[in-house]
C-alpha positions as CSV (number, residue, x, y, z in Angstrom):
1,M,-7.7,13.2,-30.7
2,A,-4.8,10.9,-31.5
3,F,-3.9,12.7,-34.7
4,E,-3.5,16.3,-33.3
5,I,0.3,16.4,-33.6
6,L,0.3,14.7,-37.1
7,T,-2.5,17.1,-38.3
8,G,-0.5,20.1,-37.1
9,K,2.6,18.9,-39.1
10,F,0.5,18.3,-42.2
11,N,-1.0,21.7,-41.9
12,T,2.4,23.3,-41.8
13,V,3.5,21.4,-45.0
14,F,0.3,22.2,-46.9
15,K,0.3,25.8,-45.9
16,R,3.7,26.2,-47.4
17,L,2.6,24.4,-50.6
18,R,-0.6,26.4,-51.1
19,G,1.4,29.6,-50.8
20,M,3.5,28.8,-53.9
21,G,2.3,29.9,-57.2
22,K,4.5,27.3,-59.0
23,L,6.0,24.0,-57.8
24,S,9.3,22.6,-58.9
25,E,10.3,19.0,-58.5
26,K,12.5,20.0,-55.6
27,D,9.6,21.7,-53.9
28,V,7.6,18.4,-54.1
29,K,10.5,16.4,-52.8
30,D,11.0,18.7,-49.9
31,A,7.4,18.5,-49.0
32,M,7.5,14.7,-49.3
33,R,10.4,14.6,-46.9
34,D,8.4,16.5,-44.4
35,V,5.4,14.2,-44.9
36,R,7.7,11.2,-44.3
37,L,9.1,12.7,-41.1
38,A,5.6,13.5,-39.9
39,L,4.4,10.0,-40.4
40,L,7.4,8.4,-38.8
41,E,7.0,10.7,-35.8
42,A,3.4,9.6,-35.6
43,D,4.8,6.0,-35.2
44,V,3.6,4.8,-38.6
45,N,5.4,1.6,-39.7
46,F,8.6,2.5,-41.6
47,R,7.9,0.2,-44.6
48,I,4.3,1.6,-44.9
49,V,5.7,5.2,-44.8
50,K,8.2,4.5,-47.5
51,E,5.5,3.0,-49.8
52,F,3.1,5.8,-49.1
53,V,5.5,8.6,-49.8
54,A,6.8,6.9,-52.9
55,S,3.3,6.6,-54.3
56,V,2.4,10.3,-53.5
57,A,5.7,11.5,-55.0
58,E,5.2,9.5,-58.2
59,K,1.8,11.2,-58.8
60,A,2.9,14.6,-57.5
61,I,6.0,14.9,-59.7
62,G,4.4,15.2,-63.1
63,D,3.4,17.8,-65.7
64,E,-0.2,17.8,-64.6
65,V,0.7,18.9,-61.1
66,I,3.7,21.1,-61.9
67,K,1.8,23.0,-64.6
68,S,-1.4,23.2,-62.6
69,L,-2.9,26.6,-61.7
70,T,-3.2,25.5,-58.1
71,P,-0.3,23.0,-57.8
72,G,-0.2,23.1,-53.9
73,Q,-3.9,22.2,-53.7
74,T,-3.4,19.4,-56.2
75,V,-0.7,17.9,-54.1
76,V,-2.9,18.1,-51.0
77,K,-5.6,16.2,-53.0
78,I,-3.1,13.5,-54.0
79,V,-2.1,13.1,-50.3
80,Y,-5.7,12.9,-49.3
81,D,-6.6,10.3,-52.0
82,E,-3.5,8.1,-51.1
83,L,-4.2,8.4,-47.3
84,T,-7.8,7.4,-47.9
85,A,-6.7,4.4,-49.9
86,L,-4.1,3.5,-47.2
87,L,-6.9,3.5,-44.5
88,G,-9.0,1.2,-46.6
89,G,-10.7,3.2,-49.3
90,A,-14.3,2.7,-48.3
91,E,-16.4,1.9,-45.3
92,A,-16.5,-1.8,-44.4
93,K,-19.7,-2.7,-42.7
94,L,-20.4,-5.6,-40.4
95,T,-21.9,-8.6,-42.1
96,F,-24.8,-10.6,-40.5
97,S,-25.6,-14.3,-40.7
98,G,-28.7,-15.3,-42.6
99,K,-29.5,-17.6,-39.7
100,P,-29.5,-15.9,-36.3
101,P,-27.8,-15.5,-34.0
102,T,-24.9,-13.8,-35.7
103,V,-21.7,-14.5,-33.7
104,Y,-18.8,-12.0,-33.4
105,L,-15.5,-13.1,-31.8
106,L,-13.5,-10.3,-30.3
107,A,-9.8,-11.0,-29.9
108,G,-6.8,-8.9,-28.9
109,L,-4.1,-8.4,-26.3
110,Q,-4.9,-7.8,-22.6
111,G,-5.4,-4.2,-22.0
112,A,-6.5,-3.4,-25.6
113,G,-10.0,-2.6,-24.4
114,K,-11.8,-5.7,-25.6
115,T,-14.5,-5.7,-22.8
116,S,-15.3,-2.0,-23.3
117,A,-15.3,-2.5,-27.1
118,A,-17.7,-5.5,-26.7
119,G,-20.1,-3.2,-24.7
120,K,-19.8,-0.4,-27.2
121,L,-20.4,-2.8,-30.1
122,A,-23.5,-4.2,-28.3
123,A,-24.8,-0.6,-27.7
124,H,-24.2,0.2,-31.4
125,L,-26.1,-2.9,-32.6
126,T,-28.9,-2.2,-30.1
127,R,-29.3,1.3,-31.7
128,Q,-29.7,-0.5,-35.1
129,G,-32.6,-2.6,-33.7
130,K,-30.6,-5.8,-32.9
131,K,-30.8,-7.8,-29.7
132,P,-27.3,-8.7,-28.6
133,L,-26.0,-11.0,-25.9
134,L,-22.6,-10.6,-24.4
135,A,-20.7,-13.7,-23.5
136,A,-17.8,-13.8,-20.9
137,L,-15.1,-16.1,-22.2
138,D,-12.2,-14.7,-20.1
139,I,-12.0,-17.3,-17.3
140,Y,-8.5,-16.3,-16.2
141,R,-8.9,-12.8,-14.7
142,P,-11.1,-12.9,-11.6
143,A,-12.6,-9.6,-12.3
144,A,-13.2,-10.1,-16.0
145,I,-16.6,-11.7,-15.8
146,E,-17.9,-9.1,-13.3
147,Q,-16.5,-6.3,-15.5
148,L,-18.5,-7.5,-18.5
149,R,-21.6,-7.8,-16.3
150,V,-21.1,-4.1,-15.2
151,V,-20.8,-3.1,-18.9
152,G,-23.9,-5.1,-19.8
153,R,-26.0,-3.5,-17.0
154,S,-24.9,0.0,-18.1
155,I,-26.3,-0.6,-21.6
156,N,-29.2,-2.9,-20.7
157,V,-27.7,-5.9,-22.6
158,P,-27.8,-9.4,-21.0
159,V,-24.5,-11.1,-20.2
160,F,-24.0,-14.9,-20.4
161,A,-21.3,-16.4,-18.0
162,A,-20.6,-19.9,-16.9
163,G,-18.0,-19.3,-14.3
164,T,-14.2,-20.0,-14.5
165,D,-14.3,-23.8,-14.6
166,V,-15.8,-24.2,-18.0
167,P,-13.5,-24.2,-21.1
168,P,-14.1,-21.1,-23.3
169,P,-15.2,-23.1,-26.4
170,E,-18.0,-24.7,-24.3
171,I,-19.0,-21.3,-22.9
172,A,-19.3,-20.0,-26.5
173,L,-21.6,-22.9,-27.6
174,A,-23.7,-22.5,-24.5
175,A,-24.0,-18.7,-25.1
176,I,-25.2,-19.3,-28.7
177,E,-27.8,-21.8,-27.4
178,E,-28.9,-19.2,-24.7
179,A,-29.3,-16.6,-27.5
180,R,-31.5,-18.9,-29.5
181,G,-33.6,-19.6,-26.5
182,K,-34.0,-16.0,-25.5
183,L,-34.4,-14.8,-29.1
184,R,-31.2,-12.7,-29.1
185,D,-30.0,-12.3,-32.7
186,V,-26.4,-11.4,-32.0
187,V,-23.8,-13.0,-29.7
188,I,-20.5,-11.1,-28.9
189,L,-17.8,-13.3,-27.5
190,D,-15.5,-11.4,-25.2
191,T,-12.4,-13.6,-25.1
192,A,-9.3,-13.6,-22.9
193,G,-6.1,-11.8,-23.8
194,R,-2.5,-12.0,-22.8
195,L,0.1,-9.4,-22.1
196,H,2.0,-10.8,-25.1
197,I,1.1,-13.1,-28.0
198,D,1.7,-16.7,-27.1
199,E,0.7,-20.0,-28.7
200,T,-1.5,-21.0,-25.8
201,M,-3.7,-18.0,-26.3
202,M,-3.8,-18.6,-30.1
203,E,-4.7,-22.2,-29.6
204,E,-7.6,-21.4,-27.4
205,L,-8.9,-18.7,-29.8
206,R,-8.7,-21.2,-32.7
207,A,-10.7,-23.7,-30.6
208,V,-13.3,-21.1,-29.8
209,K,-13.5,-20.1,-33.5
210,T,-13.9,-23.7,-34.5
211,A,-16.7,-24.3,-31.9
212,A,-18.6,-21.1,-32.4
213,N,-18.1,-20.6,-36.2
214,P,-18.3,-16.8,-35.9
215,Q,-19.6,-14.6,-38.7
216,E,-16.6,-12.3,-38.1
217,V,-13.4,-12.3,-36.0
218,L,-12.8,-8.7,-34.9
219,L,-9.4,-7.8,-33.7
220,V,-9.3,-5.1,-31.0
221,V,-6.2,-3.0,-31.3
222,D,-5.1,-0.3,-28.9
223,S,-4.3,2.9,-30.9
224,M,-1.6,3.8,-28.4
225,T,0.6,0.8,-29.3
226,G,2.0,2.5,-32.4
227,Q,4.2,0.4,-34.6
228,D,3.7,-2.6,-32.3
229,A,0.2,-2.7,-33.7
230,V,1.6,-3.9,-37.0
231,N,3.3,-6.9,-35.4
232,V,0.2,-7.7,-33.2
233,A,-2.3,-7.5,-36.0
234,G,-0.1,-9.5,-38.3
235,A,0.4,-12.3,-35.8
236,F,-3.3,-12.5,-35.0
237,H,-4.3,-12.5,-38.6
238,E,-1.8,-15.2,-39.6
239,S,-2.8,-17.5,-36.7
240,L,-6.5,-16.8,-36.4
241,G,-7.7,-15.1,-39.5
242,V,-9.1,-11.6,-38.9
243,D,-12.2,-10.2,-40.7
244,G,-12.0,-6.7,-39.3
245,V,-10.4,-4.3,-36.8
246,I,-11.8,-2.2,-33.9
247,L,-9.4,0.6,-33.0
248,T,-9.7,1.7,-29.3
249,K,-8.5,4.7,-27.4
250,L,-8.4,6.9,-30.5
251,D,-9.3,9.8,-28.3
252,G,-6.1,9.5,-26.2
253,D,-2.7,10.9,-26.6
254,A,-1.6,8.3,-29.1
255,R,0.3,9.5,-32.2
256,G,-2.1,7.7,-34.6
257,G,0.4,5.3,-36.1
258,A,-1.7,2.2,-35.4
259,A,-4.7,3.6,-37.3
260,I,-2.7,4.2,-40.3
261,S,-0.6,1.1,-40.2
262,V,-2.9,-1.7,-39.2
263,R,-5.1,-1.8,-42.4
264,K,-2.0,-2.1,-44.6
265,A,-0.4,-4.7,-42.3
266,T,-3.4,-7.1,-42.2
267,G,-5.1,-6.4,-45.5
268,R,-8.3,-6.3,-43.4
269,P,-10.5,-3.3,-42.9
270,I,-10.9,-1.1,-39.8
271,K,-14.6,-1.4,-39.1
272,F,-14.9,0.8,-35.9
273,A,-13.0,3.3,-33.9
274,A,-13.7,3.9,-30.2
275,T,-13.3,7.6,-29.4
276,G,-14.2,7.8,-25.7
277,E,-15.3,6.0,-22.6
278,R,-19.1,6.4,-23.1
279,P,-21.1,3.4,-24.4
280,D,-22.0,5.4,-27.6
281,A,-18.4,6.3,-28.3
282,L,-18.0,3.8,-31.1
283,E,-18.0,5.2,-34.7
284,P,-18.1,3.2,-37.9
285,F,-14.8,3.8,-39.6
286,Y,-14.9,5.8,-42.8
287,P,-11.5,6.0,-44.4
288,D,-12.2,9.2,-46.4
289,R,-13.6,11.0,-43.3
290,M,-10.6,9.9,-41.2
291,A,-8.2,11.0,-43.9
292,S,-10.0,14.4,-43.9
293,R,-9.6,14.7,-40.1
294,I,-5.9,13.7,-40.2
295,L,-5.2,16.4,-42.8
296,G,-7.0,19.1,-40.8
297,M,-10.0,19.3,-43.2
298,G,-12.5,18.4,-40.5
299,D,-15.4,15.9,-40.7
300,V,-18.7,17.6,-41.2
301,L,-20.6,14.5,-42.2
302,T,-19.9,12.7,-39.0
303,M,-20.7,15.8,-37.0
304,V,-24.1,16.1,-38.8
305,E,-24.9,12.5,-38.1
306,K,-24.1,12.9,-34.4
307,A,-26.3,15.9,-34.3
308,Q,-29.2,14.1,-36.0
309,D,-28.9,11.2,-33.4
310,A,-28.7,13.6,-30.4
311,I,-31.1,16.4,-31.2
312,D,-34.8,15.9,-31.1
313,Q,-36.4,17.7,-34.1
314,E,-39.6,18.5,-32.3
315,S,-37.7,20.1,-29.5
316,A,-35.6,22.0,-32.0
317,R,-38.7,23.5,-33.6
318,E,-40.1,24.5,-30.2
319,L,-36.7,26.1,-29.2
320,E,-36.8,28.1,-32.4
321,R,-40.3,29.4,-31.5
322,K,-39.2,30.3,-28.0
323,I,-36.1,32.2,-29.3
324,R,-38.2,34.2,-31.8
325,K,-40.7,35.2,-28.9
326,N,-37.8,35.9,-26.5
327,E,-39.1,33.1,-24.2
328,F,-35.8,31.1,-24.0
329,D,-35.2,30.2,-20.3
330,L,-32.8,28.2,-18.2
331,E,-34.8,25.0,-18.7
332,D,-34.3,25.4,-22.4
333,F,-30.6,26.2,-21.9
334,L,-30.2,23.0,-19.8
335,A,-32.0,20.8,-22.4
336,Q,-29.8,22.1,-25.2
337,M,-26.6,21.7,-23.3
338,Q,-27.6,18.1,-22.5
339,Q,-28.4,17.4,-26.2
340,I,-25.0,18.8,-27.3
341,R,-23.2,16.7,-24.7
342,K,-24.9,13.6,-26.1
343,M,-22.8,14.2,-29.2
344,G,-19.6,13.4,-27.3
345,P,-16.7,15.3,-25.9
346,L,-16.7,18.9,-27.2
347,K,-13.0,18.7,-28.1
348,N,-13.8,15.8,-30.4
349,L,-16.6,17.8,-32.0
350,L,-14.3,20.8,-32.6
351,N,-11.8,18.5,-34.4
352,M,-14.6,17.8,-36.9
353,I,-15.0,21.5,-37.9
354,P,-12.9,22.4,-40.9
355,G,-10.2,24.9,-39.9
356,L,-10.3,24.0,-36.2
357,A,-8.8,20.5,-36.5
358,G,-5.2,19.9,-35.7
359,A,-2.7,22.1,-34.0
360,E,-5.1,25.0,-33.5
361,I,-7.4,22.8,-31.4
362,A,-4.7,22.3,-28.8
363,S,-5.0,25.9,-27.8
364,V,-8.7,25.6,-27.2
365,D,-9.4,24.8,-23.6
366,V,-12.6,22.8,-23.4
367,D,-13.4,22.2,-19.7
368,E,-16.0,19.4,-19.5
369,K,-16.1,19.7,-15.7
370,A,-17.3,23.3,-16.1
371,L,-20.3,22.1,-18.1
372,A,-21.1,19.6,-15.3
373,H,-20.9,22.5,-12.8
374,I,-23.3,24.6,-14.9
375,E,-25.7,21.6,-15.1
376,A,-25.6,21.2,-11.3
377,I,-26.3,24.8,-10.7
378,I,-29.4,24.9,-12.9
379,R,-30.7,21.6,-11.5
380,S,-30.5,23.1,-8.0
381,M,-33.0,25.8,-9.0
382,T,-36.8,25.3,-8.8
383,P,-38.8,25.0,-12.0
384,A,-40.1,28.6,-11.4
385,E,-36.6,29.9,-11.0
386,R,-35.4,28.2,-14.2
387,R,-38.4,29.7,-16.1
388,S,-38.0,33.2,-14.6
389,P,-34.3,33.7,-13.5
390,G,-35.2,37.3,-12.6
391,I,-36.7,36.1,-9.3
392,L,-33.3,34.7,-8.1
393,N,-32.6,37.2,-5.3
394,G,-29.6,36.9,-3.0
395,S,-31.1,34.3,-0.6
396,R,-32.2,32.1,-3.5
397,R,-28.8,32.3,-5.1
398,R,-27.1,31.2,-1.9
399,R,-29.5,28.3,-1.7
400,V,-28.7,27.3,-5.3
401,A,-25.0,27.6,-4.6
402,N,-25.2,25.4,-1.5
403,G,-27.4,22.8,-3.3
404,S,-25.1,22.5,-6.3
405,G,-21.9,22.5,-4.3
406,R,-20.6,25.6,-6.1
407,N,-19.9,29.1,-4.8
408,I,-22.1,32.1,-5.1
409,Q,-19.8,33.8,-7.6
410,E,-20.3,30.9,-10.1
411,V,-24.0,31.2,-9.8
412,N,-23.9,34.9,-10.4
413,Q,-21.5,34.5,-13.3
414,L,-23.8,31.9,-14.9
415,L,-26.9,34.1,-14.6
416,K,-25.0,37.1,-16.0
417,R,-23.8,35.2,-19.0
418,F,-27.3,33.7,-19.6
419,E,-28.8,37.2,-19.6
420,E,-26.1,38.4,-22.1
421,M,-26.9,35.4,-24.3
422,R,-30.6,36.1,-24.2
423,R,-29.9,39.8,-25.1
424,M,-27.9,38.7,-28.1
425,M,-30.6,36.3,-29.2
426,K,-33.2,39.1,-29.0
427,Q,-30.9,41.4,-31.0
428,M,-30.4,38.8,-33.7
429,T,-34.2,38.1,-33.8
430,D,-34.9,41.9,-34.0
431,M,-32.3,42.3,-36.8
432,S,-33.8,39.4,-38.7
433,R,-37.3,40.9,-38.5
434,G,-35.9,44.4,-39.4
435,R,-34.2,43.1,-42.5
436,K,-37.3,41.3,-43.6
437,G,-39.4,44.4,-43.1
438,R,-36.9,46.6,-45.0
439,F,-36.4,44.2,-47.9
440,G,-40.1,43.5,-48.1
441,G,-40.9,47.2,-48.2
442,S,-38.2,48.2,-50.6
443,F,-38.7,45.5,-53.1
444,G,-42.4,44.6,-52.6
445,L,-41.4,41.0,-51.6
446,K,-43.4,38.8,-49.2
447,M,-40.9,37.4,-46.8
C-alpha cells in the first residue's frame, strides 16, 4: 500500500512516545519534528505539513497532555484526530439526481486512470442495484474507445460511443438520451485527458459540463503524483468546479502524499480510492479508517465489510459442520481460498490488521502466484480425488502435475500441507469437545 513507509516512520515515533512515562514540551517538539519529516518524505505538500504539525503541536503541548497518565497515547490520539480531519473528517457519499439518469463527469490528466476508474465506479454502482451506462468521450486517442469497451464487457456494463468525429458535448447528450431509452439510471462520462493541464482541455470539459449538467464532477487523481496532485487538483477545481475526488493507484509504491494533500488543496472530499486492478478494487473513502491505516492501527471495519461481501454465509455454516465432522476436503479448501481471494490482494488485507500494518508488512512475503498455482493443481484433480486425497497415488500425482503445469514436488508439498492442516483442525475440534466435556462435568453446565 502507498503508506507503508510513512506508517513505518509514524510507528517509530509513536513507539518512542508510548515508552515515556512523562512528556516534556521538548519531547513533544522532537516528536513533531519527526512527524513533519515523515510527512515531507511522503511528498505531502509543504504548506499542508506546516499547518498540520502546528495544529497537532498546539493541542499536544498543554497541561492536559503533559500531566496525563498516558501522555504518549494522548498525543497519538491527537495526531489521529487531526489526520482524520485533514483527510475530510467523514465519508462523503455520491449524490444521485431525483430525475434519472444521474450523470457523473470524470476528469483528470492522461494516465491518471480515468477509464479504469470509470469501470470500477460502474461496477460499484451495479453492486448497489444501479444500471450504469459508460460513455466514451475521449475522441483523441485511437485506442481509448476500444479500451472503454473492453472495460465495459469485463463488468457487463454497456458502453455508448459515437466515434471520433462527433464533438464530446454532443456525445454526452446522445449518451444521456441512450440511457433514458434503455432505462439506464446512471451515465458515467469518460472524458479525454492531456499530459499536462492546458486551456483547450479545460474549455472542452467546461463545454461537456454545460451540455450534460452532471450531478457531480469527479476528479481522478493518480496517487503516485505526490505534491503535483495539489497543483493538478487546484487547477481543475478552479477552472471546472470539482465535487469529489477519486484516488487511483493507492496500492502502488506511491508515498501517499496525494491522498493527504488533495482534500486540503481543493476543499472537496475524496469519495473513492482505487486499491488494485480488479473491477471491485474501488473502496468508498472513509477518512477515519484511512487515518487508522496510515498510523498503523489497521482497518478492521473495512476488512469485515470485504469478508461479508465475499463469503457466503450458508457455505460458511456448511464448512463449520464439515470441520467438526472431520470431512474437510480439497474441494472445500479450494472454495475457501477463492472466497478469500475475492476480498482482494492478501497484502492489502494484512495492512488492515492492527499490528501488522506498516513497516512490519514489508517483511511479509505474500506470493499471489503461489495461490494461483495451488488452485491450478487442485483443479487438475478429479472430483473424487479432491474429496478423497488419499487415493492420489504416484501415477495420479504425475497426471495432476502435468495437467496443472507444475512439478510433482509441488503437488506432493500441497498434499502434505493439506494433511497437516486437516490434522490440526481435528486436534482443535477434539480439544474443543474435550473442554466442553470437562467443564460440563465439573460444573454441571450444559454446553
